[in-house]
KOLTITI-803324 format. One record per residue (C-alpha): x, y, z. Coordinates in Angstrom, 2 decimals. Layout:
N
       px       py       pz
        X        Y        Z
...
//
This chain:
139
       px       py       pz
     0.00     0.00     0.00
     2.91     2.41     0.51
     3.28     2.70    -3.27
     0.08     4.77    -3.27
     1.22     7.37    -0.71
     2.03    10.02    -3.33
    -1.24     9.41    -5.17
    -3.09     9.52    -1.85
    -1.65    12.93    -1.05
    -2.64    14.18    -4.50
    -6.15    12.76    -4.09
    -6.39    14.51    -0.71
    -5.38    17.80    -2.30
    -8.05    17.41    -4.95
   -10.71    16.52    -2.40
    -9.83    19.62    -0.39
   -10.17    21.87    -3.44
   -12.74    20.39    -5.84
   -15.73    21.39    -3.70
   -14.87    25.02    -4.49
   -15.96    24.49    -8.11
   -19.69    23.92    -7.44
   -20.03    25.84    -4.16
   -18.56    29.12    -5.41
   -19.34    28.48    -9.10
   -15.79    29.32   -10.09
   -16.07    27.48   -13.43
   -12.40    26.53   -13.53
   -13.12    23.08   -14.93
   -15.79    24.38   -17.31
   -13.29    26.76   -18.88
   -11.05    23.87   -19.85
    -9.22    25.75   -22.63
    -8.15    28.43   -20.19
    -7.13    25.77   -17.69
    -5.07    23.91   -20.29
    -3.35    27.12   -21.39
    -2.39    27.63   -17.76
    -1.33    24.06   -17.02
     0.67    23.18   -20.14
     3.53    25.66   -19.53
     3.68    24.74   -15.84
     3.78    21.01   -16.52
     6.37    21.39   -19.29
     8.74    23.61   -17.32
     8.62    21.57   -14.13
     8.76    18.20   -15.90
    11.84    19.35   -17.82
    13.35    20.67   -14.58
    12.75    17.33   -12.86
    14.11    15.38   -15.83
    17.31    17.45   -15.76
    17.66    16.97   -11.98
    17.03    13.22   -12.29
    19.57    12.90   -15.12
    22.16    14.80   -13.06
    21.53    12.57   -10.05
    20.28    15.46    -7.90
    16.70    14.23    -7.62
    15.30    10.83    -6.76
    11.94     9.36    -5.79
    11.26     6.70    -3.19
    10.05     3.71    -5.22
     8.20     2.40    -2.16
     5.97     5.50    -2.07
     5.28     5.90    -5.78
     3.34     3.64    -8.13
     6.48     2.54    -9.95
     5.12     3.71   -13.31
     8.05     5.54   -14.86
     7.80     7.82   -17.86
    10.74     8.45   -20.20
    13.71     9.86   -18.28
    12.66     7.93   -15.15
    10.06    10.56   -14.22
     7.41     8.89   -12.06
     3.84     9.25   -13.28
     2.97    10.41    -9.76
     5.30    13.40   -10.14
     3.77    14.40   -13.46
     0.33    14.24   -11.83
     1.67    16.49    -9.05
     2.40    19.14   -11.69
    -1.25    19.00   -12.74
    -3.03    18.53    -9.41
    -1.29    21.21    -7.34
    -1.79    24.02    -9.89
    -5.44    23.01   -10.36
    -5.94    23.20    -6.59
    -4.22    26.59    -6.46
    -6.33    27.93    -9.32
    -9.52    26.67    -7.67
    -8.52    28.39    -4.43
    -7.62    31.63    -6.16
   -10.83    31.67    -8.19
   -12.90    30.96    -5.07
   -11.32    33.93    -3.28
   -11.87    36.05    -6.39
   -15.52    34.99    -6.58
   -16.21    35.68    -2.90
   -14.62    39.14    -3.16
   -16.24    39.75    -6.57
   -12.92    40.73    -8.09
   -13.07    40.85   -11.88
   -10.92    38.39   -13.77
   -10.72    40.56   -16.87
   -12.63    38.29   -19.22
   -16.16    39.12   -18.12
   -18.70    40.12   -20.76
   -19.35    43.86   -21.01
   -21.96    45.04   -18.57
   -22.39    46.93   -15.36
   -19.31    47.18   -13.15
   -18.75    44.51   -10.52
   -16.85    44.40    -7.29
   -16.52    46.79    -4.37
   -16.12    49.87    -6.61
   -19.55    49.26    -8.14
   -21.42    49.45    -4.85
   -22.98    52.60    -3.42
   -22.06    53.70     0.13
   -25.00    51.75     1.56
   -23.74    48.58    -0.14
   -26.49    48.47    -2.76
   -25.50    47.87    -6.35
   -25.54    50.97    -8.53
   -26.04    50.39   -12.28
   -24.64    53.87   -13.04
   -21.37    53.39   -11.22
   -20.16    54.35    -7.77
   -21.22    57.49    -5.96
   -18.41    59.97    -5.39
   -17.89    59.99    -1.60
   -19.35    63.00     0.20
   -21.18    64.47    -2.81
   -23.91    62.05    -3.79
   -22.86    62.65    -7.41
   -22.14    59.86    -9.83
   -18.48    59.37   -10.70
//
């Protein structure tokens, strides 16, 4: 069973983060193209980094705690999955914080402003924009 320790940790990370997708409606997994464009460079850079470190003898993996499935260059499959799972968890966390705070991501459709700047002093949404403090005039 020890050969599944690494996968177990990765599964735990996913379980701790995946609930953010439906609860906060972050749509990270729905926007799969955006996710892939984010993940591919990360996976490539870190996989190449690991491959170089493995080839130089600077980096090893405990075969008792990994599945034993080795990719070319002796990179464990578990490690490659790490480069996917951890960024996905980080993105889910970031997007959940962004959603709760109503921070714009920059790719929203045109429409009324969102976020703290779009609220009037009493906290109500203002379709015309924020009120200039102290004047009651629209900005």
